[in-house]
C-alpha positions, 0 to 999 in steps of 0.5 A: 725184125720189128716193123716199128724200126726205121730204116736208119736205126742202128742194129748190132747183129751177133753171130759166132764162128769156130775159127779165125779164118771164118771170122776174118772172111765174114768180117771182110766180106760184110764190110766190103759188100756194104752190109756192115760198117764195122765187124768186131771179132772177139775171141774166146767165147764159149757156147754151150748148146744142144744141136741134133740131139748132142750137147756141145761146149765149144770155144768160138769167136763172137762177131759184133756186126754193126749195121742199119735196119735197111741192110738187115734183110740183105745181111741176114740172107748173105750171112745165112749163105756165107756162114759155115754153120748149117744153122748160124746164130744171127741175132739183131739187137736195136741200139737204143742210143748211139753217138751221133758222129758214129751213127752218121759214119755207120749210115754212110758206110751202109747206104749202098743197096739199102 
């Protein structure tokens, strides 16, 4: 991640999983561990990609993980280990504008360990 981001900057982290059970497990654990304030699960995503020389066209669930910059390294390390994929998609996007009440709530939820 860009070192110009401040610890309290809000990030939206994206990942995909193959089934509802993994989506539920990852969402619950991320919030319980204080790595995310909220995880939104969106079913019906379709991913087309090449992996290990084979073209894939898979229906997945997209997870939208809301966190803050100071928790990203811990979230990425945990997600890399907890995710069922060998090479999970982990994309972090800085939020350029966030409503102040939501940002305060998110920061409160992700203070631990950051």
